[in-house]
C-alpha positions in Angstrom: 0.0 0.0 0.0 2.8 2.4 0.8 4.4 1.7 -2.6 1.2 2.6 -4.4 0.8 5.8 -2.3 4.4 6.8 -3.1 3.9 6.3 -6.8 0.7 8.3 -6.8 2.4 11.1 -4.9 5.3 11.3 -7.4 2.8 11.2 -10.3 0.9 14.2 -8.8 4.2 16.1 -8.5 5.1 15.4 -12.1 1.6 16.6 -13.3 2.1 19.9 -11.4 5.6 20.4 -12.9 4.5 19.6 -16.4 1.5 22.0 -16.1 3.8 25.0 -16.2 4.7 26.6 -19.5 8.3 26.5 -20.5 10.6 29.6 -20.7 9.3 31.9 -23.4 6.2 29.6 -23.8 2.6 30.5 -24.2 0.7 30.6 -20.9 -2.7 31.9 -21.8 -5.0 33.7 -24.2 -8.4 33.4 -25.8 -9.1 29.8 -26.5 -5.8 28.6 -25.0 -6.1 25.2 -23.4 -2.5 24.7 -22.4 -0.6 25.6 -19.1 -1.6 28.9 -17.4 1.5 29.3 -15.1 5.2 29.8 -15.8 8.3 28.4 -14.2 9.6 30.2 -11.1 11.4 33.4 -12.1 9.1 33.9 -15.1 5.9 35.9 -15.4 2.9 35.2 -17.6 2.7 38.5 -19.5 -0.1 39.8 -21.7 0.8 40.2 -25.3 -2.6 40.4 -26.9 -6.1 38.8 -26.2 -5.0 35.6 -27.9 -1.5 35.3 -26.4 0.1 35.5 -23.0 3.8 34.6 -22.9 6.3 33.5 -20.1 8.9 36.3 -19.9 11.8 36.6 -17.4 10.8 38.3 -14.2 12.2 41.8 -13.9 12.5 43.9 -10.8 12.6 47.3 -12.5 10.5 50.1 -11.1 8.7 52.5 -13.4 7.9 56.0 -12.2 5.0 57.8 -13.9 4.5 61.6 -13.5 1.2 63.2 -14.5 1.5 66.4 -16.5 -0.9 69.0 -17.7 -4.4 69.9 -16.5 -5.5 72.3 -13.9 -5.5 71.9 -10.1 -8.8 73.9 -9.9 -12.0 73.0 -11.7 -12.9 75.3 -14.6 
């Protein structure tokens, strides 16, 4: 019984690993039926409605500054 349980446990682990998209692979989009997650260190990034792609995780920070307009209502 222990042997069967061990085999099932390993099989479940393999399914979880194989359910991740590879580096640079597709991970979503309209009609996509494949994996929806990426490997650790990779992010599932929107490309268009039909394609999300695994791209390397970046830690860059973007600063946005609003310009124009008026502080008081017209």
